[in-house]
C-alpha positions as CSV (number, residue, x, y, z in Angstrom):
1,M,32.1,-61.7,46.8
2,G,31.1,-59.4,43.9
3,E,30.5,-60.5,40.3
4,N,33.0,-60.9,37.6
5,R,33.7,-57.7,35.6
6,K,35.7,-57.1,32.4
7,I,38.3,-54.2,32.5
8,I,37.7,-51.9,29.6
9,L,40.9,-50.6,28.0
10,P,41.3,-47.8,25.5
11,R,42.5,-48.3,22.0
12,L,46.1,-47.3,21.8
13,V,47.1,-44.0,20.3
14,T,50.7,-43.9,19.1
15,S,52.4,-41.6,16.6
16,K,54.9,-41.6,13.9
17,L,57.1,-45.0,13.7
18,L,55.6,-46.4,16.8
19,H,52.2,-46.0,15.5
20,R,52.9,-47.6,12.1
21,Q,54.9,-50.4,13.7
22,Q,52.1,-51.5,16.0
23,L,49.6,-51.8,13.2
24,H,51.4,-54.6,11.3
25,G,50.0,-57.2,13.7
26,H,46.4,-56.0,13.8
27,G,46.2,-58.3,16.9
28,S,44.1,-58.1,19.9
29,V,44.9,-58.7,23.6
30,S,42.5,-60.8,25.5
31,E,40.4,-59.5,28.4
32,V,41.4,-59.7,32.0
33,S,38.7,-60.0,34.4
34,S,38.8,-59.6,38.2
35,V,36.4,-60.4,41.1
36,V,35.7,-57.6,43.4
37,D,33.6,-56.9,46.5
38,E,32.0,-53.6,46.8
39,N,31.3,-53.9,50.4
40,L,35.1,-53.5,51.4
41,G,37.1,-50.5,51.7
42,K,34.2,-47.9,51.8
43,R,34.4,-44.6,53.7
44,P,31.2,-42.7,53.7
45,L,31.6,-39.0,52.9
46,N,30.6,-37.0,56.2
47,G,27.8,-39.5,56.8
48,H,26.4,-39.3,53.3
49,K,25.3,-42.7,52.5
50,D,25.3,-42.2,48.8
51,T,28.9,-41.0,48.5
52,F,32.0,-42.9,49.6
53,V,35.6,-41.6,49.6
54,Y,38.6,-43.7,48.3
55,R,42.3,-43.0,48.4
56,V,43.9,-43.2,45.1
57,F,47.7,-43.1,44.6
58,A,49.2,-42.1,41.4
59,S,52.8,-41.9,40.2
60,T,55.1,-41.6,37.2
61,W,58.5,-42.7,36.7
62,N,60.9,-42.5,33.8
63,V,63.4,-45.2,34.6
64,G,65.8,-44.5,31.6
65,G,65.9,-47.9,30.2
66,I,67.4,-49.5,33.3
67,T,66.3,-53.0,34.5
68,P,65.5,-53.1,38.2
69,S,67.5,-55.3,40.4
70,D,65.7,-58.4,42.0
71,D,66.0,-56.9,45.5
72,L,64.9,-53.3,44.6
73,D,62.4,-52.2,47.4
74,L,59.7,-50.2,46.3
75,E,58.0,-49.6,49.7
76,D,59.3,-45.9,50.0
77,W,58.2,-44.9,46.6
78,L,54.7,-46.4,47.2
79,D,54.7,-45.0,50.7
80,T,53.3,-48.1,52.0
81,R,54.9,-48.0,55.5
82,A,53.1,-44.8,56.4
83,N,49.9,-45.0,54.3
84,T,47.8,-47.4,52.4
85,C,45.7,-46.4,49.6
86,D,42.7,-48.3,47.8
87,I,44.0,-48.1,44.2
88,Y,47.5,-47.5,42.9
89,A,47.9,-46.2,39.2
90,L,51.6,-46.3,38.2
91,G,53.0,-45.0,35.0
92,F,56.5,-45.8,33.7
93,Q,58.4,-44.5,30.7
94,E,61.4,-46.1,29.1
95,I,61.2,-49.3,30.8
96,V,63.3,-50.5,27.9
97,P,66.1,-48.5,26.2
98,L,64.4,-46.7,23.2
99,N,66.7,-48.2,20.5
100,A,65.7,-49.5,17.0
101,R,65.6,-53.0,18.1
102,N,63.1,-52.4,20.9
103,V,61.0,-50.0,18.9
104,L,60.7,-52.2,15.8
105,G,60.9,-55.7,17.5
106,P,58.7,-57.6,19.7
107,T,57.7,-56.2,23.2
108,K,60.0,-57.4,26.0
109,S,57.2,-58.4,28.4
110,C,59.6,-60.0,30.9
111,I,60.7,-56.4,32.0
112,S,57.2,-55.3,32.7
113,A,56.5,-58.6,34.6
114,K,59.4,-58.0,36.6
115,W,58.3,-54.5,37.6
116,N,54.8,-55.9,38.4
117,L,56.4,-58.6,40.7
118,L,58.4,-55.9,42.6
119,I,55.2,-53.6,42.9
120,G,53.2,-56.6,44.2
121,E,55.9,-57.5,46.7
122,A,55.9,-53.9,48.0
123,L,52.2,-53.5,48.3
124,N,51.6,-56.9,49.9
125,K,54.7,-56.9,52.3
126,K,52.7,-55.7,55.2
127,E,49.8,-58.2,54.9
128,R,52.4,-61.0,54.3
129,K,54.1,-60.1,57.7
130,E,50.8,-59.9,59.5
131,G,49.8,-63.4,58.1
132,A,53.3,-64.9,59.1
133,K,52.8,-63.6,62.6
134,L,49.4,-65.1,62.9
135,T,50.7,-68.4,61.7
136,Q,53.3,-68.5,64.3
137,E,51.2,-67.3,67.1
138,S,48.0,-69.1,66.5
139,T,47.4,-73.0,66.8
140,D,43.8,-72.5,65.5
141,S,43.9,-73.8,61.9
142,S,40.9,-71.9,60.8
143,V,42.7,-68.6,61.7
144,V,45.8,-69.7,60.0
145,E,43.9,-70.6,56.8
146,A,42.1,-67.3,56.8
147,S,45.2,-65.4,57.2
148,M,46.8,-67.2,54.4
149,Q,43.9,-66.6,52.0
150,G,44.1,-62.9,52.0
151,E,44.7,-61.7,48.6
152,G,45.7,-58.2,49.5
153,F,46.4,-56.1,46.5
154,K,46.4,-57.6,43.0
155,C,47.0,-56.0,39.5
156,I,43.7,-55.0,37.9
157,R,45.4,-54.5,34.5
158,S,48.7,-53.6,33.2
159,K,49.9,-52.8,29.6
160,Q,53.2,-52.2,27.9
161,M,53.7,-50.3,24.5
162,V,57.5,-50.4,23.7
163,G,58.9,-48.2,26.6
164,I,55.6,-47.0,28.1
165,F,54.1,-49.2,30.8
166,T,50.9,-48.7,33.0
167,S,50.1,-51.0,36.0
168,V,47.0,-50.3,37.9
169,W,46.6,-52.1,41.2
170,G,43.7,-52.3,43.7
171,S,42.5,-54.1,46.9
172,V,39.9,-56.9,46.3
173,S,37.3,-54.4,47.4
174,I,38.1,-52.0,44.3
175,R,37.2,-52.1,40.7
176,F,38.0,-49.8,38.0
177,L,34.4,-48.5,37.8
178,L,33.8,-47.5,41.3
179,H,30.1,-47.7,41.9
180,K,28.5,-45.0,39.7
181,T,31.9,-43.0,39.2
182,S,34.1,-43.8,36.1
183,F,37.9,-43.4,36.2
184,C,40.5,-43.2,33.5
185,F,44.3,-43.1,34.0
186,V,46.4,-41.9,31.1
187,C,50.1,-42.5,31.1
188,C,52.2,-40.7,28.3
189,H,55.6,-39.9,27.2
190,L,55.5,-36.6,25.1
191,A,57.9,-35.4,22.6
192,S,61.4,-34.5,24.1
193,G,63.7,-31.7,23.4
194,G,64.4,-28.1,24.7
195,K,64.6,-26.4,21.3
196,E,62.4,-23.6,20.2
197,G,59.3,-25.1,18.8
198,D,59.5,-28.4,20.6
199,V,56.8,-27.3,23.0
200,L,54.4,-27.3,20.2
201,L,55.1,-30.9,19.5
202,R,54.3,-31.6,23.1
203,N,50.9,-29.8,22.9
204,L,49.9,-31.6,19.7
205,D,50.8,-34.9,21.4
206,V,48.4,-34.1,24.2
207,A,45.7,-33.1,21.9
208,D,46.2,-36.1,19.8
209,I,46.0,-38.5,22.8
210,L,42.9,-36.9,24.1
211,A,41.1,-36.7,20.9
212,R,42.1,-40.0,19.3
213,T,41.9,-42.4,22.3
214,W,38.7,-44.2,22.6
215,F,37.3,-47.1,24.4
216,R,35.8,-50.0,22.4
217,G,32.3,-51.2,23.1
218,Q,29.0,-49.6,23.4
219,A,29.2,-46.3,25.2
220,T,27.0,-45.5,28.1
221,H,26.8,-42.6,30.5
222,E,28.8,-44.8,33.1
223,L,31.3,-46.3,30.6
224,P,32.0,-43.4,28.0
225,E,34.1,-43.8,24.9
226,K,36.4,-40.8,25.3
227,I,38.9,-40.0,28.0
228,L,37.5,-36.6,28.8
229,D,33.9,-37.9,29.2
230,H,34.9,-40.0,32.4
231,D,34.1,-38.6,35.8
232,Q,37.5,-38.4,37.1
233,V,40.7,-38.5,34.9
234,V,44.4,-38.6,36.1
235,L,47.0,-38.1,33.2
236,L,50.6,-38.7,34.3
237,G,54.1,-39.3,32.7
238,D,57.2,-37.7,31.4
239,L,55.3,-34.8,29.8
240,N,58.8,-33.3,29.1
241,Y,57.7,-29.5,29.4
242,R,61.0,-27.5,30.0
243,I,61.9,-24.1,31.5
244,S,61.9,-21.3,29.0
245,L,65.0,-19.6,30.2
246,Q,68.7,-19.7,29.1
247,E,70.3,-22.7,30.5
248,A,72.9,-20.8,32.5
249,E,70.2,-18.9,34.2
250,T,68.2,-22.1,34.7
251,R,71.1,-23.9,36.5
252,S,71.8,-20.6,38.6
253,L,68.2,-20.5,39.9
254,V,68.3,-24.2,40.5
255,T,71.4,-24.0,42.7
256,A,69.5,-21.1,44.5
257,K,66.4,-23.4,44.9
258,N,64.4,-20.3,43.4
259,W,61.6,-22.3,42.4
260,S,59.0,-19.4,42.0
261,I,61.0,-17.8,39.3
262,L,61.6,-21.2,37.5
263,L,58.0,-22.1,37.7
264,E,56.9,-18.7,36.3
265,N,58.8,-19.8,33.2
266,D,57.7,-23.4,33.3
267,Q,56.3,-24.3,29.8
268,L,53.5,-26.4,31.4
269,M,52.5,-23.5,33.6
270,F,52.3,-21.2,30.6
271,E,50.1,-23.6,28.8
272,F,47.7,-23.7,31.9
273,S,47.5,-19.9,31.6
274,R,46.7,-20.0,28.1
275,G,43.7,-22.4,28.6
276,R,44.0,-24.0,25.2
277,Y,45.3,-27.6,25.4
278,F,44.9,-28.1,29.2
279,E,41.5,-26.2,29.8
280,G,39.9,-27.9,32.9
281,W,42.9,-29.7,34.1
282,Q,44.6,-29.2,37.3
283,E,48.0,-29.7,39.0
284,G,49.0,-29.5,42.7
285,L,51.5,-26.9,44.0
286,I,54.9,-27.8,43.0
287,T,57.4,-27.5,46.2
288,F,59.9,-30.1,45.0
289,S,63.1,-29.9,43.0
290,P,63.1,-30.4,39.2
291,T,62.8,-34.0,38.3
292,Y,65.1,-34.0,35.4
293,K,68.1,-34.6,34.5
294,Y,69.9,-36.3,37.4
295,H,73.1,-38.3,37.1
296,P,72.2,-41.9,37.8
297,N,72.8,-43.1,41.4
298,S,73.4,-39.4,42.4
299,D,71.5,-36.6,43.9
300,Q,73.5,-34.2,41.5
301,Y,72.2,-32.9,38.3
302,Y,73.9,-34.0,35.2
303,W,75.4,-30.7,34.5
304,C,77.3,-30.8,37.6
305,F,79.6,-33.5,36.3
306,D,82.4,-33.4,33.6
307,G,81.3,-35.6,30.8
308,A,82.7,-36.6,27.4
309,R,83.1,-34.0,24.8
310,G,79.8,-33.4,23.0
311,E,77.8,-35.0,25.6
312,K,74.3,-33.3,26.2
313,K,74.1,-31.8,29.7
314,R,70.4,-30.6,29.7
315,A,69.3,-27.9,32.1
316,P,67.0,-29.2,34.9
317,A,63.3,-29.3,34.4
318,W,60.0,-30.5,35.9
319,C,59.5,-33.1,33.0
320,D,57.6,-35.7,35.2
321,R,54.0,-34.3,36.2
322,I,50.6,-35.6,37.4
323,L,47.5,-33.7,36.3
324,W,43.9,-34.4,37.1
325,R,40.3,-33.2,36.3
326,G,36.8,-34.2,37.5
327,K,34.3,-33.4,40.2
328,G,34.9,-35.2,43.6
329,L,38.7,-35.7,42.9
330,K,40.9,-33.6,45.4
331,Q,44.7,-34.0,45.5
332,V,46.1,-34.3,49.1
333,Q,49.8,-35.0,48.3
334,Y,52.2,-34.1,45.6
335,E,55.8,-34.8,45.8
336,T,59.0,-36.6,44.5
337,S,60.4,-39.9,45.8
338,N,64.2,-40.2,46.3
339,Y,65.0,-43.1,44.0
340,R,68.3,-42.8,42.1
341,L,67.7,-45.7,39.6
342,S,67.6,-43.3,36.5
343,D,68.2,-39.6,35.4
344,H,64.5,-38.8,36.4
345,R,63.0,-38.7,39.8
346,P,59.6,-40.5,40.3
347,V,56.8,-38.1,41.2
348,R,53.7,-39.3,43.1
349,A,50.3,-38.0,44.2
350,V,47.6,-39.1,46.5
351,F,43.9,-38.3,45.9
352,H,40.6,-38.5,47.8
353,A,38.2,-39.5,45.3
354,E,34.4,-39.1,46.1
355,C,32.3,-41.9,44.4
356,D,28.7,-41.7,43.9
357,V,26.8,-45.0,44.9
358,G,23.2,-43.9,43.9
359,G,20.3,-46.3,43.7
360,G,18.7,-48.1,40.6
361,C,20.2,-50.5,38.3
362,R,23.7,-49.9,36.6
363,S,24.4,-50.8,33.1
364,K,26.4,-54.1,32.8
365,R,29.9,-53.5,31.8
366,P,30.7,-54.3,28.2
367,E,33.3,-56.9,27.3
368,S,36.1,-55.7,25.1
369,T,39.4,-56.6,23.7
370,L,42.4,-54.2,23.3
371,T,43.1,-53.3,19.6
372,Q,45.2,-50.9,17.7
373,Q,43.9,-47.9,16.0
374,G,44.4,-47.3,12.3
375,D,45.6,-44.3,10.5
């Protein structure tokens, strides 16, 4: 097995009330280490011994403050029946309702623990079934013992900040720094609202996150301080960008499934074309329906239902997105998953990540604790 390594986490960047509320404690979160083996899970790139390719699954899901049931099966969302990836980076928004008690009070870690339990059950279900089959069919105790010791996927690190929750999972062959290639996964929930000027708030949120988030510890070429200095970066979440059309026209185009005209007026697409806040970022081709706002437990958008007087019926939009940047990172899948838990549909992507192995000594990973950043 490989040596123990410490997982490096960025100092949290929050804003407005959430930022000030987090600062009162000035506490730190202890490190989490994991044991890995670099000799497992490798796939050489076209015979090149110095470059390996890994499959990375990334997904974002705004669950609308709804607590999952104990029997919620996440296999379809994680696509584990058809495919298996090496790393799973999952970003949630609103895992608790965003009310005053949850914003100002202590973090409800029991909710994030429940999500992690469900994720682990889904990722390791296939291995448990195979282990149970070996146990039933074999009388060789050594075979049975070996089958029961397999760890499968385990949580490398997870972190909750009020309603935002990130959970990164990998098989025992994977670590966050893959050989000579550094990865950074960013989960965010940008400013909401469809009024004129709200898009500027979202742009400022992105700029603030990328500029002010930094990794504690001595910076090296392999372990940089800033998000954009990593080799491969995935940014995912409820980015909240809307469609710049009148609501009636948007609904009509959604009914007709005229995605091309809708995407021409998508605010994030417009920001891409301007090349200011998202210079160097990429997004896969969108071929799926807008991910927001659905009526819970339904395939119908919220505006299709008669609601109470004064109730907001927001026009559909592709609020939930996955962006990436970096040499050697190639997206091979980009789609939604049909889970009706909340008013958002989860969005998922699969990447092929080329990782340089290279020769020579690699700097030892510095140890760090997660702290909050002051004003």
